[in-house]
Structures are given as structure tokens and as C-alpha cells.
C-alpha positions in Angstrom: 84.7 -48.1 61.0 81.6 -49.7 62.4 79.2 -51.5 60.1 75.9 -51.1 61.1 73.9 -53.8 59.6 70.6 -55.7 59.5 69.7 -58.7 57.3 66.1 -60.1 56.8 65.0 -62.8 54.4 63.6 -61.1 51.6 61.5 -61.6 48.3 63.7 -59.7 45.9 60.8 -58.9 43.3 59.1 -57.4 45.8 61.8 -55.4 47.8 63.5 -54.4 44.6 60.6 -52.6 43.0 59.7 -51.1 46.7 63.5 -49.7 46.9 63.6 -48.5 43.3 60.3 -46.7 43.8 61.8 -45.0 46.9 64.4 -43.6 44.7 67.0 -46.1 45.3 70.0 -46.3 42.6 71.4 -49.6 41.3 75.0 -49.7 41.8 76.1 -53.0 40.4 76.1 -56.6 41.0 79.0 -58.3 42.7 79.9 -62.5 42.5 81.4 -63.0 45.6 83.1 -66.0 47.2 84.0 -66.2 50.7 86.7 -68.4 52.4 86.2 -68.1 56.4 89.3 -68.7 58.5 89.5 -69.7 62.3 92.1 -68.6 64.7 94.7 -71.3 66.1 94.5 -69.5 69.6 90.8 -69.0 70.0 87.6 -70.1 68.3 86.0 -67.6 66.6 82.8 -69.2 66.8 82.7 -68.6 70.7 84.2 -65.1 70.4 81.6 -64.1 67.7 84.5 -63.1 65.4 85.0 -63.5 61.6 87.9 -63.5 59.4 87.5 -63.9 55.8 89.1 -63.8 52.5 86.7 -62.9 49.8 86.7 -62.8 46.0 84.7 -60.0 44.4 84.2 -60.4 40.7 87.7 -61.8 40.8 89.4 -59.1 43.1 90.9 -60.4 46.4 90.2 -58.8 49.9 90.7 -59.5 53.5 88.1 -58.7 56.4 88.1 -58.9 59.9 85.0 -58.5 61.9 84.8 -58.0 65.7 81.9 -59.4 67.9 78.3 -57.9 67.4 77.7 -55.3 69.4 73.8 -55.5 70.0 71.1 -58.1 70.4 68.8 -56.8 67.2 71.5 -56.1 64.4 74.7 -57.3 63.0 76.6 -54.0 63.9 80.2 -54.7 64.5 83.8 -52.9 64.1 85.2 -54.2 60.7 88.7 -53.8 58.9 89.1 -54.4 55.3 91.7 -54.3 52.6 92.3 -55.5 49.2 94.6 -58.3 49.1 95.7 -61.2 46.7 93.4 -63.8 48.0 95.5 -66.9 47.1 98.6 -65.3 48.7 96.2 -64.3 51.7 94.9 -67.8 52.4 98.5 -69.0 51.7 100.0 -66.5 54.5 96.9 -67.5 57.1 97.5 -71.3 56.3 101.0 -70.9 57.3 100.2 -68.8 60.2 98.2 -72.0 61.5 94.8 -70.6 60.5 92.5 -73.0 59.3 89.7 -72.7 56.8 86.2 -73.2 58.6 83.6 -72.5 56.1 82.7 -71.3 52.6 79.9 -68.8 51.3 79.1 -68.1 47.5 76.7 -65.3 46.9 75.5 -63.1 44.2 74.6 -59.4 45.5 72.8 -56.6 43.8 73.8 -53.3 45.1 71.5 -50.3 45.6 72.2 -47.2 47.1 69.4 -45.0 49.0 70.5 -41.9 51.0 73.0 -43.3 53.7 72.2 -46.8 53.0 73.7 -49.5 51.0 71.6 -52.1 50.1 72.6 -55.7 49.0 69.9 -58.2 47.8 71.9 -61.6 48.1 71.2 -64.8 46.7 73.1 -67.3 48.9 73.9 -70.7 47.2 72.2 -73.2 49.1 70.3 -70.8 51.8 68.1 -68.4 49.6 67.1 -64.8 49.2 68.0 -62.2 51.7 68.5 -58.3 52.1 71.4 -56.5 53.7 70.7 -53.0 54.7 73.9 -51.1 56.2 75.4 -48.1 57.0 79.0 -46.9 58.0 79.5 -44.8 61.3 82.9 -43.6 62.8 84.7 -46.1 65.1 84.7 -43.2 67.5 80.6 -42.8 67.5 78.8 -43.3 70.9 76.6 -46.2 71.6 73.8 -43.9 71.2 74.9 -42.7 67.8 75.2 -46.7 66.9 71.9 -47.1 68.1 70.3 -44.0 66.1 71.7 -45.7 63.1 70.3 -49.0 63.8 67.1 -47.8 64.5 66.9 -45.7 61.2 67.5 -48.8 59.4 64.6 -50.3 61.3 62.5 -47.6 60.1 63.4 -47.9 56.6 62.8 -51.6 56.9 59.3 -51.0 58.3 58.6 -48.8 55.6 58.9 -51.9 53.5 56.3 -53.8 55.7 59.4 -55.4 57.5 59.0 -55.8 61.2 62.3 -55.6 63.7 61.7 -59.1 64.9 62.5 -60.4 61.2 66.2 -59.4 61.7 68.4 -62.2 61.3 71.7 -61.8 63.5 73.4 -65.0 62.3 75.9 -64.8 59.3 75.6 -66.8 56.5 78.4 -68.9 57.5 76.3 -69.8 60.7 
């Protein structure tokens, strides 16, 4: 799967009302705690990859994210699987991986058409909005660009310009 994602700084009060007015449906709140790991054989900061073990409301999962695919969004290949968080951390450490950072956030999730919209309150960083949609890992570059453009059109309808996009991860 390829996750097409755009992140921006956002005033939650303003954007929440706007997306609800557009018909977005609230689908829940997640407390997310992310432990990021780096490889003993290559530096993920240099290769633009991410490996994390996440707790979501107490349930664990592991995620690998490949390098970003363009210069305007956070679009990348992503693999995600449920996992026992503590066991997975122990396995990674035993294999020589090392913890490289930690991010904690509260995410309100809304769905609007093909979009999943996350309103994130990130500890120590502030409030953000992530808009994402998934496309097949078989998608052509043109199909990926169309999905990215669709997100930017949605953001523009909220008064948020393309140049407000933040490519850095919360860890960065």
C-alpha cells in the first residue's frame, strides 16, 4: 500500500468545524505512543525511512515507512501489522536496532469520502492536521500525483495553501 499524506499546522477549532460542515464523520480518538528505531546497518534519517512500534489506545503495531516519494507531501510505501509492542521492541533491540526517538500524541479521526483526517495534538509540538488516502502499491506515478492533488484541493477549500505542507515527520 502507498499512503498519500499531507500534514499542515492547523487550528483544530477552525478546521474541525469546517470539515464537519463538509460532512466529515467523527470515527474516534486515539492516544498514540510511538517508539522509533534505527538500523544497525544503515541510518534511517539519511535514507528517509522510518521503523516504529506504536501503542494505539494500548494495542501494539509495527510500521515500516519507505522514503518519501515526492517533494510536496509525505507520500510513501507503508507496511503495518499488529504486534505485541513490548515483545517487538525486545526483538528489534536483540537484532541490534536501537531506539532513536519517541513521539506521543492524541489524534481525533474523521472520515470524509476517501480521506482519513487526523487532528493531532503532539506533545511538545502543538496542533496539526494530517489528510491521507491510500492507493495501491501498483499505482502509477500519475495516479499517485492525482491522489496528492486531490488532497491539496481539499486543503485549499479549507483556506490552506499547498506551500503550508510540512514534509518532516513529528520525530524530525
